[in-house]
C-alpha positions in Angstrom: 0.0 0.0 0.0 1.3 3.5 -0.9 1.8 5.7 2.1 0.9 8.8 0.0 -2.3 8.0 -1.7 -3.1 4.9 0.4 -3.8 3.0 -2.9 -3.0 -0.7 -3.3 -0.6 -1.9 -5.9 1.8 -4.7 -6.5 5.0 -4.5 -4.5 7.1 -4.4 -7.7 5.2 -1.2 -8.8 6.1 0.7 -5.5 9.3 2.2 -4.3 10.5 0.9 -0.9 11.8 3.5 1.5 13.7 2.9 4.7 15.0 5.2 7.4 18.7 5.2 8.1 19.3 7.7 10.9 17.4 10.9 10.2 17.3 10.3 6.5 14.9 8.5 4.1 16.7 6.2 1.7 15.2 4.6 -1.4 15.7 0.8 -1.3 15.3 -0.4 -4.9 16.8 -3.8 -4.1 14.5 -4.3 -1.1 17.5 -5.6 0.8 18.0 -2.8 3.4 17.4 -4.0 7.0 14.6 -2.5 9.0 11.1 -1.4 8.6 10.1 -0.2 5.1 7.4 2.0 3.7 6.1 1.8 0.1 5.4 4.7 -2.2 4.3 5.1 -5.8 7.2 6.6 -7.7 5.0 9.7 -8.4 5.4 13.3 -7.3 1.8 13.6 -6.2 2.1 10.6 -3.9 5.3 11.9 -2.5 3.7 15.3 -1.7 0.7 13.6 -0.1 3.0 11.5 2.1 5.0 14.6 3.1 1.9 16.6 3.9 0.4 13.7 6.0 3.8 13.0 7.7 3.2 9.4 6.6 6.8 8.3 6.5 7.6 8.9 10.2 4.4 7.1 11.1 4.8 4.2 8.8 8.5 3.7 9.8 7.7 4.3 13.5 10.4 7.0 13.8 10.1 10.0 16.0 10.9 13.4 14.6 11.3 14.6 11.0 13.1 12.7 8.3 15.1 14.2 5.4 13.6 13.0 2.1 16.0 14.6 -0.4 17.2 11.2 -1.8 13.6 9.9 -2.3 12.7 13.2 -3.9 15.5 12.9 -6.4 14.5 9.3 -7.4 10.9 10.3 -7.8 11.7 13.3 -9.9 14.2 11.3 -12.0 11.5 8.6 -12.8 9.0 11.2 -14.0 
């Protein structure tokens, strides 16, 4: 399920994101340890997730997370 639009999709159609320290890191290989959150690789879904603070909630992390790496990947794919 996408944390931005809350829409269901196949796992292969979504981008997995993990928190490493205070930073969100895209995990295209799905091999990074830890809890992951899934997102459509779409700018609208990323903006919805940011507005709703969905990454911190889904990853169970306190505080804010830097999402510059995820933003670069999403903008690159579009």
